[in-house]
N, C-alpha and C positions, 0 to 999 in steps of 0.2 A: 484748545480754547482762542477764541478770538481774540487779539490784539486792540484796545482799542483805537489806538492813534492810528488803524490802518482802513476806519469806519468813517466815512463823512460824517461830522458832525451838526451839519443844514442839509442832508439829505430832503428832509421830508418841506423844508419852507423854502428852499433854492435849488429844485431838482433840475435848475438847468444845466449846469456845470459839475452836478455830483458825480459822474463816471468819472470824469477827468480828473475831480480830486482824489479820487480815490487811486487811479491811475500814478497820480502823482505821489501821495504819499506810502505806497505800496514799493514803488521805484527810490525810494530816500534813503541810502544806507545812513547818512547820520543823524544818530539819535537827538541829537540835541535841535537839529535844523526839521525833523519832523514833530516832535513837542512844538516848536514854534509854529510852524505849517500850519498844525492841526488847531492852535489855539487861536492863531487869525480868521481860519473858515468858521469858526466856533464863534468868534466876535462881528460877523459880516464882513467878508471879502470874497469874492468871485474873483475866478479866471474872464481872463477877458483877451480875445483878439483885436491888436491894434499896431499894423506897419508890418502886418506878415508876420507876427510873433508872437504868445502869450504872454500876457503879463498880469501880475496881482494888484487889482484894484479894490478899494474898499467899498463898499456900501456908506454912504454917508445920509445916515438917517438913525438917531438915536431907536427908532422902533424894532431897526430890524437889522441896524449895523452900528456902525463907530458913531460917538457923537459929533465927531470934528477931526478933518483934515490933519488940524495937528498932532490929534492923541494920536493918530494912526501911523503918522510920519514919524513923532518920538519913536513908538514902539517898533516901526520899521526900521529906523536905524540900528535900536539897540540891538534885535534877535534878527533883522532876517539881513543887512549889510557887510555884517561880517561872514555871513555863509553864501555871497553875493554868485562865487563862482560856480559853487555846485548848483543853486537855486537855478542860477541863467543855465545849466546844464541839463536839469530837471526840466526843467519847464521848455530848452528847446526839443525834448524826444517826447512830445506831446504829438499827438498828429493835428495837422490843421483842418479847421473846419467842414473843408469840402472835402475831406477823406470819406465825412457821413459817419464817423464816429468820436463821441455817441450818440 
């Protein structure tokens, strides 16, 4: 049986970073963090390469993502910031874009 939390919920409409999300979700051993990451992706969050590192970035568009940065920030502060060390480690394990993967 496939664990739904290991599948990118936005693979069809946001395919650009879908493999990275699945890699991230698969490597996450903290169940609460995996649930949060899956929910953030479903809500409209992407992975972006900024300043030589991967970051999680909200899509600010009510049709595709978050209705406001404030909404994203409030939930980020509640669910992701307490897991910041683990999340930072996981993001650092993602290959840089110049590697050509995905």
